[in-house]
Structures are given as structure tokens and as C-alpha cells.
C-alpha positions in Angstrom: -23.6 -35.7 -32.4 -20.1 -35.4 -31.1 -19.2 -38.3 -28.9 -18.6 -37.4 -25.2 -15.2 -39.2 -25.2 -12.1 -38.5 -27.2 -11.7 -40.3 -30.5 -8.5 -42.5 -30.4 -7.6 -41.1 -33.8 -7.4 -37.6 -32.3 -4.0 -38.5 -31.0 -2.7 -38.9 -34.5 -1.0 -35.5 -34.9 0.4 -35.3 -38.5 2.0 -37.7 -40.9 5.3 -36.8 -39.2 3.8 -36.9 -35.7 4.9 -33.3 -35.3 3.8 -30.4 -33.2 4.5 -26.7 -33.3 5.5 -25.3 -29.9 5.4 -21.6 -29.0 7.0 -19.9 -26.0 5.6 -16.4 -25.4 7.4 -14.0 -23.0 4.8 -11.4 -22.4 6.7 -8.4 -21.2 5.7 -5.7 -18.7 4.8 -2.1 -19.6 7.4 -0.4 -21.8 9.4 -3.6 -21.5 9.4 -6.1 -24.4 7.6 -9.2 -25.6 9.4 -12.1 -27.3 8.2 -15.3 -29.0 10.2 -18.4 -29.7 9.0 -21.5 -31.6 10.1 -24.9 -32.8 8.9 -27.9 -34.7 9.1 -31.0 -32.6 10.7 -33.0 -35.4 13.6 -30.5 -35.3 13.8 -29.7 -31.6 17.3 -28.3 -31.8 16.2 -25.5 -34.2 14.5 -23.0 -31.9 13.6 -19.8 -33.8 13.0 -16.3 -32.5 10.2 -14.2 -34.1 11.4 -10.9 -35.6 10.4 -9.0 -38.7 8.3 -6.5 -36.7 6.4 -3.7 -38.3 8.3 -0.5 -37.3 8.0 3.2 -37.7 11.8 3.6 -37.4 14.7 1.8 -39.1 16.7 -0.8 -37.2 13.9 -2.2 -35.0 12.4 -4.8 -37.4 14.9 -7.5 -36.7 15.2 -7.1 -33.0 14.4 -10.2 -30.9 11.5 -8.5 -29.0 8.9 -5.8 -29.5 7.6 -3.2 -27.1 4.6 -4.3 -25.0 2.5 -1.3 -26.1 -0.7 -0.7 -27.9 -2.5 2.4 -29.2 -6.2 2.7 -30.2 -6.5 5.4 -32.9 -9.3 6.7 -35.1 -7.7 5.1 -38.1 -7.0 1.7 -36.4 -5.0 0.0 -33.7 -1.2 0.0 -33.7 1.2 -1.9 -31.5 4.8 -2.5 -30.7 7.3 -0.7 -32.9 4.6 0.4 -35.3 3.1 2.9 -32.9 3.7 6.5 -34.2 6.0 8.6 -32.1 3.4 11.4 -32.1 0.9 9.5 -30.0 0.8 8.1 -26.5 0.5 4.3 -26.3 -1.0 2.3 -23.5 1.8 0.6 -21.6 2.0 -1.2 -18.2 -0.3 -3.8 -19.6 0.9 -6.6 -17.4 0.5 -4.7 -14.1 -3.0 -3.6 -15.1 -4.0 -7.3 -14.7 -2.9 -7.3 -11.0 -5.4 -6.5 -8.3 -4.8 -3.0 -7.0 -4.8 -4.3 -3.4 -1.8 -6.5 -4.3 0.3 -3.6 -5.4 2.7 -1.7 -3.1 1.6 1.9 -2.2 4.3 3.4 -4.5 2.8 1.5 -7.4 -0.9 2.1 -6.6 -0.3 5.8 -7.0 2.4 5.7 -9.7 1.8 8.4 -12.3 2.5 6.0 -15.1 0.1 3.4 -13.9 -2.6 6.0 -13.2 -2.0 7.3 -16.7 -2.4 3.8 -18.2 -5.7 3.4 -16.3 -6.9 6.7 -17.7 -5.9 5.7 -21.3 -7.9 2.5 -20.8 -10.9 4.5 -19.7 -10.6 6.8 -22.7 -10.4 3.9 -25.0 -13.4 2.2 -23.4 -11.4 -0.9 -22.6 -10.6 -3.0 -19.6 -7.3 -4.6 -18.8 -8.1 -8.1 -20.0 -9.6 -6.8 -23.2 -6.5 -4.7 -23.9 -4.1 -7.5 -23.2 -6.2 -9.7 -25.5 -6.0 -7.1 -28.2 -2.2 -6.9 -27.9 -1.9 -10.7 -27.9 -4.1 -11.1 -30.9 -2.0 -8.7 -32.9 1.1 -10.5 -31.7 -0.3 -13.9 -32.5 -1.3 -12.9 -36.0 2.3 -11.6 -36.5 3.8 -14.8 -35.1 1.7 -17.1 -37.4 2.5 -14.9 -40.4 6.2 -15.4 -39.7 5.9 -19.1 -39.1 3.9 -19.5 -42.3 6.6 -17.7 -44.3 9.2 -19.9 -42.7 7.7 -23.4 -43.2 4.7 -22.9 -45.5 0.9 -22.8 -45.0 0.4 -26.5 -45.6 2.6 -27.6 -42.8 1.2 -25.0 -40.4 -2.4 -26.0 -41.1 -1.7 -29.7 -40.5 0.3 -29.3 -37.3 -1.3 -28.9 -33.8 -0.1 -26.1 -31.6 1.2 -26.1 -28.0 1.5 -22.7 -26.5 3.4 -21.8 -23.3 2.9 -18.3 -21.7 5.4 -17.1 -19.2 4.3 -15.4 -16.0 6.1 -13.8 -13.0 6.7 -16.2 -10.2 5.1 -13.7 -7.8 1.8 -13.6 -9.7 -1.2 -14.9 -7.8 -3.5 -17.5 -9.3 -6.3 -15.0 -10.0 -3.9 -12.9 -12.2 -2.9 -16.1 -14.1 -6.6 -16.7 -14.7 -7.0 -13.3 -16.2 -4.0 -14.0 -18.5 -5.6 -17.2 -19.6 -8.9 -15.4 -20.4 -7.0 -12.8 -22.4 -5.2 -15.5 -24.4 -8.5 -17.2 -25.1 -10.1 -13.9 -26.2 -7.1 -13.2 -28.4 -7.9 -16.4 -30.5 -4.8 -18.3 -29.5 -7.0 -21.3 -28.5 -9.2 -21.0 -31.6 -10.5 -24.3 -33.0 -8.3 -25.9 -35.7 -9.1 -28.9 -37.8 -5.7 -30.6 -37.1 -6.2 -30.8 -33.3 -6.8 -28.8 -30.2 -4.4 -26.0 -29.2 -3.3 -26.3 -25.6 -2.2 -23.5 -23.3 0.0 -23.8 -20.3 2.1 -21.6 -18.1 5.7 -21.5 -16.7 7.2 -19.0 -14.4 9.6 -16.6 -16.0 12.6 -17.6 -13.7 12.1 -21.3 -14.4 11.9 -20.7 -18.2 15.0 -18.5 -17.9 16.8 -21.2 -15.9 16.0 -23.9 -18.5 17.5 -21.7 -21.3 20.5 -20.8 -19.2 21.2 -24.4 -18.3 20.8 -25.4 -21.9 23.4 -22.9 -22.8 25.7 -24.1 -20.0 25.3 -27.9 -20.5 28.8 -28.4 -21.9 30.7 -26.3 -19.3 33.5 -28.4 -17.8 33.3 -26.7 -14.4 29.8 -27.9 -13.5 29.9 -30.5 -10.8 27.4 -32.6 -8.9 26.3 -30.6 -5.8 26.8 -27.2 -7.4 24.1 -24.6 -6.8 23.0 -21.7 -9.0 20.8 -18.7 -8.4 19.1 -17.5 -11.6 17.9 -13.9 -11.4 15.5 -13.0 -14.1 15.5 -9.2 -13.9 12.9 -8.0 -16.4 10.8 -4.9 -17.0 8.4 -5.2 -14.1 9.6 -7.9 -11.8 12.7 -9.5 -10.5 12.2 -13.2 -10.0 14.8 -15.5 -8.5 15.0 -19.3 -8.6 17.7 -21.6 -7.3 18.8 -25.1 -8.5 21.2 -27.8 -7.4 23.1 -30.0 -9.8 22.0 -33.6 -9.2 23.9 -35.2 -12.1 26.2 -34.0 -14.9 25.7 -36.9 -17.4 23.0 -36.0 -18.3 22.8 -32.6 -16.8 20.1 -32.8 -14.1 18.9 -30.0 -11.8 16.4 -29.8 -9.0 14.9 -26.7 -7.5 16.5 -26.5 -4.0 14.6 -23.7 -2.2 11.4 -21.8 -2.9 12.0 -18.9 -5.3 11.4 -15.3 -4.4 10.6 -12.1 -6.4 9.3 -8.6 -6.2 7.9 -5.8 -8.4 11.3 -4.1 -8.9 12.0 -4.3 -12.6 13.5 -1.9 -15.0 10.3 0.1 -15.5 10.7 1.6 -12.1 14.0 3.0 -13.1 12.1 4.7 -16.0 9.7 6.1 -13.5 12.5 7.4 -11.3 14.5 8.9 -14.2 11.4 10.7 -15.5 10.9 12.1 -11.9 14.5 13.3 -12.0 13.9 15.2 -15.2 10.7 16.7 -13.9 12.5 17.9 -10.8 15.3 19.4 -12.8 13.0 21.1 -15.4 10.2 22.1 -13.1 6.6 20.9 -12.9 5.2 23.9 -14.7 7.2 23.4 -17.9 7.1 19.6 -17.7 3.3 19.5 -17.5 3.2 21.5 -20.8 5.3 18.9 -22.7 3.2 16.6 -24.9 3.4 12.9 -23.8 4.8 12.0 -27.3 7.7 14.4 -26.7 8.4 12.9 -23.2 8.3 9.4 -24.7 10.8 10.4 -27.4 13.1 12.0 -24.8 12.9 8.9 -22.6 13.6 6.4 -25.5 16.5 8.3 -27.1 18.3 9.5 -23.9 17.4 6.9 -21.4 16.2 3.6 -22.9 18.8 3.5 -25.6 21.5 5.5 -23.8 22.1 5.9 -20.0 20.1 2.9 -18.9 22.2 0.5 -21.0 25.6 2.2 -20.5 25.7 3.3 -16.9 28.0 1.2 -14.8 28.8 3.6 -11.9 31.9 5.1 -13.5 32.1 8.9 -12.8 31.2 10.9 -15.9 28.7 13.5 -17.1 25.6 12.6 -19.1 24.1 15.1 -21.6 20.3 15.0 -22.1 18.6 16.5 -25.1 15.2 17.9 -24.0 11.9 18.6 -25.8 11.7 22.1 -27.5 9.3 23.3 -24.9 12.2 23.4 -22.4 14.2 25.9 -24.5 15.1 29.1 -22.6 16.0 32.4 -24.3 16.5 30.6 -27.7 19.2 28.2 -26.3 19.2 24.6 -27.3 17.3 22.7 -24.7 19.9 20.5 -23.0 20.9 19.6 -19.4 23.9 17.7 -18.0 23.5 15.0 -15.3 26.4 14.0 -13.0 27.0 10.3 -12.2 25.7 10.9 -8.7 22.3 12.0 -10.0 22.1 8.9 -12.3 23.2 6.5 -9.5 20.3 7.8 -7.3 17.9 6.7 -10.1 19.4 3.2 -10.0 19.6 3.0 -6.3 16.1 2.1 -5.3 15.6 -0.8 -7.7 19.2 -2.1 -7.5 19.0 -2.2 -3.7 15.8 -4.3 -3.8 17.4 -6.8 -6.2 20.5 -7.0 -4.1 18.3 -7.9 -1.1 16.5 -10.6 -3.1 19.8 -12.1 -4.3 21.3 -12.0 -0.8 18.1 -13.6 0.7 18.0 -16.4 -2.0 21.7 -17.0 -1.6 21.3 -17.3 2.2 18.5 -19.8 1.8 20.6 -21.9 -0.5 23.5 -21.8 2.0 21.3 -22.7 4.9 19.9 -25.8 3.1 23.0 -27.0 1.2 25.7 -25.8 3.7 27.5 -24.0 0.9 27.2 -20.8 -1.2 25.8 -20.9 -4.7 28.6 -21.3 -7.3 27.1 -18.8 -9.7 24.5 -16.0 -9.7 23.3 -15.8 -13.3 21.6 -12.6 -14.6 19.1 -12.9 -17.4 16.2 -10.7 -18.7 16.3 -7.2 -20.1 17.4 -5.5 -16.9 19.7 -8.4 -16.2 21.9 -6.9 -19.0 22.4 -3.7 -16.9 26.0 -3.0 -16.3 25.4 -1.2 -13.0 23.4 -4.0 -11.6 26.2 -6.5 -12.5 28.8 -4.4 -10.8 26.8 -4.0 -7.7 26.0 -7.7 -7.4 29.7 -8.5 -7.9 30.5 -6.3 -4.9 27.9 -7.8 -2.5 28.6 -11.4 -3.5 32.3 -10.9 -3.3 34.3 -14.2 -3.5 31.3 -16.3 -2.3 29.6 -16.6 -5.6 30.6 -15.5 -9.1 28.1 -13.3 -11.0 27.6 -14.2 -14.7 26.0 -11.9 -17.3 26.0 -12.9 -20.9 26.2 -10.4 -23.8 24.2 -10.4 -27.0 20.6 -11.6 -27.3 20.9 -14.7 -25.2 19.9 -13.3 -21.8 17.2 -11.1 -23.4 15.6 -14.1 -25.1 16.2 -16.6 -22.3 12.6 -16.6 -21.1 10.8 -17.3 -24.4 13.5 -19.9 -25.4 13.1 -21.6 -22.0 9.4 -21.8 -22.5 9.9 -23.7 -25.7 12.4 -26.0 -24.0 9.9 -26.6 -21.2 7.2 -27.5 -23.8 9.6 -30.0 -25.4 10.3 -31.6 -22.1 6.6 -31.7 -21.2 5.8 -33.5 -24.5 8.6 -36.0 -23.8 10.2 -34.9 -27.1 13.5 -33.8 -25.7 16.3 -36.4 -25.3 16.9 -37.2 -21.7 20.6 -36.8 -22.4 20.0 -33.1 -23.1 18.7 -31.7 -19.8 16.5 -32.8 -16.9 14.7 -30.9 -14.2 13.9 -33.5 -11.5 12.3 -31.2 -9.0 10.1 -28.1 -9.0 8.7 -26.5 -5.9 5.0 -25.4 -5.8 4.5 -21.8 -4.7 0.8 -22.4 -3.6 -1.6 -25.1 -2.5 -4.5 -26.2 -4.8 -7.5 -28.1 -3.6 -11.2 -28.9 -3.7 -14.1 -28.4 -1.3 -16.2 -31.5 -0.4 -18.8 -32.7 2.1 -18.4 -35.8 4.4 -20.4 -37.4 7.2 -20.3 -35.1 10.2 -18.1 -36.1 13.2 -18.4 -33.8 16.2 -14.9 -34.8 17.3 -13.3 -33.6 14.0 -15.6 -31.0 12.5 -16.5 -27.5 13.3 -20.1 -27.1 14.5 -20.8 -24.3 12.0 -20.1 -26.8 9.2 -22.9 -29.2 10.2 -26.0 -29.5 8.1 -28.7 -32.1 7.3 -28.5 -33.4 3.7 -32.1 -34.2 2.7 -31.0 -36.2 -0.4 -28.6 -38.4 1.6 -30.7 -38.6 4.8 -27.8 -37.8 7.1 -25.8 -35.0 8.8 -22.9 -33.8 6.8 -19.9 -31.4 7.3 -19.7 -28.8 4.5 -16.7 -26.7 3.4 -14.1 -29.4 4.0 -10.9 -29.0 2.0 -8.9 -31.7 0.2 -5.6 -30.4 -1.0 -4.1 -32.2 -4.0 -0.9 -30.1 -4.1 0.7 -28.4 -1.0 2.8 -25.3 -1.2 6.5 -26.4 -1.1 5.9 -29.8 -2.6 7.9 -31.1 -5.5 5.8 -30.8 -8.6 8.1 -32.4 -11.2 7.1 -36.0 -11.8 4.0 -35.8 -9.6 1.3 -38.0 -10.9 -2.1 -36.6 -11.7 -4.4 -36.5 -8.7 -7.9 -38.1 -9.0 -10.8 -37.0 -6.7 -14.0 -38.9 -6.9 -17.3 -37.0 -6.6 -21.0 -37.8 -6.7 -24.2 -35.7 -6.8 -27.5 -37.0 -5.6 -30.9 -36.1 -7.0 -34.4 -37.3 -6.0 -35.7 -39.8 -8.5 -38.4 -37.4 -9.9 -36.4 -34.2 -9.4 -35.7 -33.6 -13.1 -37.2 -34.7 -16.5 -35.9 -38.0 -17.6 -34.5 -36.6 -20.9 -32.7 -33.7 -19.1 -28.9 -33.4 -19.4 -28.0 -31.9 -16.0 -24.9 -29.8 -15.1 -22.7 -30.1 -12.1 -20.2 -27.6 -10.7 -17.0 -28.1 -8.7 -14.9 -25.1 -7.5 -11.1 -25.3 -7.2 -9.4 -23.3 -4.5 -5.9 -22.0 -3.9 -4.1 -21.0 -0.8 -0.7 -19.4 -0.2 -0.4 -20.2 3.5 2.6 -22.4 4.3 0.1 -25.0 5.7 -3.4 -24.8 4.1 -6.4 -25.3 6.4 -8.6 -28.4 6.5 -11.8 -26.4 6.2 -12.8 -23.2 4.3 -13.5 -20.5 6.9 -15.8 -17.9 5.4 -14.4 -15.2 7.7 -10.8 -15.7 6.5 -9.6 -15.0 3.0 -6.5 -17.1 2.7 -8.4 -19.8 0.7 -9.4 -18.2 -2.6 -11.4 -19.4 -5.6 -9.2 -20.3 -8.5 -11.7 -21.6 -11.0 -15.0 -23.5 -11.4 -15.3 -26.7 -13.3 -18.6 -27.0 -15.2 -19.6 -30.5 -16.2 -22.4 -31.3 -18.6 -23.8 -34.8 -18.3 -23.3 -36.6 -21.6 -26.3 -38.9 -21.0 -29.9 -38.1 -20.0 -31.0 -38.1 -16.4 -32.9 -41.4 -16.9 -29.6 -43.2 -17.4 -28.2 -42.3 -13.9 -28.1 -45.3 -11.5 -30.8 -45.4 -8.8 -29.6 -46.1 -5.2 -30.9 -46.0 -1.7 -29.9 -43.1 0.6 -29.4 -43.2 4.4 -33.1 -43.4 5.1 -34.0 -45.8 2.4 -35.3 -43.3 -0.2 -34.4 -43.7 -3.9 -32.0 -41.2 -5.4 -30.2 -41.0 -8.7 -26.5 -40.5 -8.4 -24.1 -38.8 -10.9 -20.6 -40.2 -10.3 -17.6 -38.5 -11.8 -13.9 -38.1 -11.3 -11.9 -34.9 -11.6 -8.2 -35.4 -12.5 -5.8 -32.6 -11.8 -2.3 -32.3 -13.2 0.1 -29.5 -11.9 2.9 -28.1 -13.9 4.1 -25.7 -11.2 2.8 -22.4 -12.7 -0.5 -23.8 -13.8 -3.0 -26.6 -13.1 -4.8 -28.5 -15.8 -8.1 -30.5 -15.3 -9.9 -33.3 -17.0 -13.2 -35.1 -16.1 -13.9 -38.8 -16.3 -17.4 -40.2 -16.4 -18.1 -44.0 -16.5 -14.4 -44.7 -16.9 -14.0 -42.4 -20.0 -12.5 -38.9 -20.2 -15.0 -36.3 -21.3 -14.2 -34.1 -24.3 -14.3 -30.3 -24.0 -17.9 -30.2 -25.3 -19.0 -31.6 -22.0 -17.0 -29.7 -19.5 -15.5 -26.2 -19.1 -13.0 -24.6 -16.7 -14.2 -21.1 -15.9 -11.5 -18.9 -14.4 -13.0 -15.4 -14.3 -16.3 -14.3 -12.9 -17.4 -17.8 -11.8 -19.7 -17.7 -8.8 -19.0 -19.8 -5.7 -20.5 -23.3 -5.6 -23.2 -23.8 -3.0 -22.1 -25.0 0.4 
């Protein structure tokens, strides 16, 4: 039988005490996904996964692949390998988000509605489809790593995986992402040690990579502030840092980050609407989806979207053959004013986010940010750069790197975060001394009822304890706005009481504890069933490692004998995710004896 507690030898990783760390930047919709990895015995050699299977020349060695999948009669294809003649499922990331959390223009988006329809036709749900994509991606990643360092080293080295998520994602969406990763086999059992999964927000990951690239700049001074704007396919996420020290380079998050669903994909949606308007609904509806996709990729994705900077000029668009009139070659010309209207909606939203974040920094630090740094796929946009330079003026300088660095910043930053979390990155390299939590996390508990403090609706008589208790009380171990970096794990002690003859003596009972989250600036002290601000995050299921007969017998409030199951839940927050462990009789339980259930777990009894 497996012992209920970890074997001390489990901490022995490999002969070289090495780990393999992976950073996965799971992109939105027709945006792109990238993966970086590193061996901890060579932390300076971060590699980017390439070598993608591709239908067309020139894509195989790109740093990212499209976040797309297609279920066909002859198999499943993904990324660059999807034939141009079929319509893939895109918008995967947004399909995980609750429809009620989407703005109206997104709820009724033709692209998102089409993605839902394709899911229905494939007989899949959003989590299953994301899991299918992640499985294909993970298989490709491991194949590349094996080719690079060999099967023997891969098989002997434990994995640490960090998935990046938008900062604006709610905890229930993160839970769905975790479930998809598990279904994809990323956390499959390995003889060399358990694979762990953690999360980091995309702007924080982008900031870590950016600061790593900037660490030798001579113009960085203590007290400087930076706004990092991660403008990706689906979201724009902003995060701000203050320089606390320059030797080593040390940053702290100075104000709570902001973000919105205003990424590059909404430009795609608006450009397609422009073409539809110019060509006419009747003709456009007759064009196969594969032809529309080809037109968008060749003329927009690889053309106007990358090159437009606001300079007056005409843009020629080659249209599908269905648009031909009187035998003429199907082609239209767009003026700069038409194109600028496509950019206007998303760009204006990002301008507002940058201005808001800059104002918050100025209010707190009494000075403007020194730099606004653009990263992410849409962060490379020339027009966005030009517009931000105008609105920031001389107050803050806008930086936009060329080449793959801003495009791969998020996955590289995820690896740097993992190196820092494992304590395997030299403190002289980079430090982040403060991270701000964007939500509160806590547990529900019961305590002796006090009419002066407790709500009368929470009162009940506990037969097993022989006393009146107050149910639905909340203990918050992390408050929104608190500094997460360096915060010690929080321990909460629990016990469950059972009548002495309630269960068979050889029975191994189970206990459940629900973890809640709240995004209110000040979380409540009790869980009000009529208000929805306190939401279930997950459920911790604990399987007693000893039989019922070994639980201690104690007297309750009226002198009756009860058996008590004492345990301690330990919670560690990393900002974007929360990890749990369970201690029983002074020892930490192994995973065989407890589970953290994120999706579909019912509420615990009051």
C-alpha cells in the first residue's frame, strides 16, 4: 500500500538535481500559442519550440503556431497543419469564458457564434476542445525536447509546467483551463516524479521577460516606474512596476493591473465586417469559409494588420473568385481612412487602459511612468505604437521591440517565473519583491454562535457538538490588493466530529472543504446566499489514511463521546493561482489521499 505521506527520497530529482521547466502561452482564437522550455542546470539557455507541422512553406520555424484545431473524417489537425480548404475551430480561449461575463458585442459576435456551432457539429464542449489542442501541442513539445536533449534525460527529469492566463480571467475560467490541461495528459504520472502545474498572468510573465531583457540598461534608476502592456490576440492586459533596486534589479508591482477583451482578434472581426459591407451580404454569404480565411490571412493578417501605421496610402485587396464581376479580376482598393476605422475601436480601448494605468501610477508615486512597454502579438502593431506615442507625449516614452522578443515575451517570462519559484535563478539576476492579488481567497467555517456578532439566519444547533453554532462564516487567507510575493503559506485548522458508532470501525471516511473566491474590494465576513460575490473556486476532498477506529474519542459540549478528525489545510498563493496541501497528524498527505476538484464540485453542506 502507498504510504499516506511523501517519501523523503521523492525529493531527489535526478543525478544532477535538474528539472525541466515549460512556459505555455496559450493564445486566443486565431492568435498564436508559444512554448518555451529550459533545463534548470542551464537556466540561461531558454529555448523556444518551433519545427511545426505546416501545410505551407515558411511556417515551420516560426516561434508560435495558430491556436486552431479541426476535426475531420480522416483525423484531427491543428496549428499550421490545418488544410486551407477546411474551416478550423478558433476562439478556443474565449469559449472557456462564461457567456454572462462577455460584453454584448462579444456574446453576439459572428465569429464566436460560428465557433460554438462548429463545437456543436463536432460533438465537443469547450474544455474538451482546449484539451485536444493542448494534447497535440504537448506531444509536439515533448517530441522537440526529446530531439534536443535525448530520451534518457527527458525520462529521468521531472516537469514543472506554467500556463499563462489573462489577468482579467475569473477563477472559474482558470479552473476550466486546469481541467483541460489535466485531460490533455500534461499532468500524467511519470516514474521520475510528479508533474506540477501553476499559472501566471500574461502581463506579469511579459514583464519578467521584458525586465530580463532590460536588466543591463544604464538608464534604469531606483524609483522609476514602468507600464507593461501585453496586447495579445484576445486581451490587452496591463501591469505596472516600480524599480526598488538596481543591483540586483528588483521590481515591485505598484498598482493593481487592468485589462479588457480588446485584443487583435477584434480587429479581424471589424476588417471582415468592412469587406462584407463593401462586397455585399448576398455575395459574401456565398463565399466558402475556407476562401474567407485565405483572404483574411494573405491580405490582412500578413499584410495590412502588420504594416498599417496611419500613413495615407491605398491598400489593394485580392478577393475570392466568387466576387468576380463580368470576368474582371476580383479586387478592391481600400483607402487609409477605411483601414483606420477598423483599428479605431480596439486602439481607442487600449489607449484608455494605458491612460488609466498611467494615471494610477502617477497618483501613487507622484510621477509619470518612465516607459510604456508594448509586448505581445498586437503589441508589435505600428499603428498602436504611433497612437500611444501621441497620447503619452513627453510624459512617458513608448517602447516597442522588433523581432521575436515581444512576441515570445509571455512564454519566456513563464519560464523565468518558474525558475524564480524553484529558487534556481540567481538573486543577482532579477527580483520581483511584490505582486498584487486581484481577488480574495478563503474558506467557510463554523464557530460558536454569538448573537452580538453573527447574523440570526446563520444560527443552528450542532447535535454532534451539543452547542449552537454560526454557519457560513468566512476566513480569508488572501485579500484582494494584498502583496502575494513572499507571503508565507496560510494554515487553517479544521476538525469534523462523528458519533462514536456512526461509521464502521474499519471505514476510511472522506471530508470535504470548499474554497471560495471574491472580487469585491473588501470581502464579506459571511457567505450570504442571496448575493453572488462570493463564488466557489474548488472543493478539497480528503480521504482519511487511517480507519475510523483510530480517530481520537473526545467529549462534546453535553458530555457525549464523539470521534474527531483533525486536519490542516495549507494554502500557497502565487498571484494567478492557489495551491493546496493537507496535513494529518503532523504529516503532509500524498495526492492519493486528497484531491482538489475545480469543475462540477457541489457545494459543501452548511
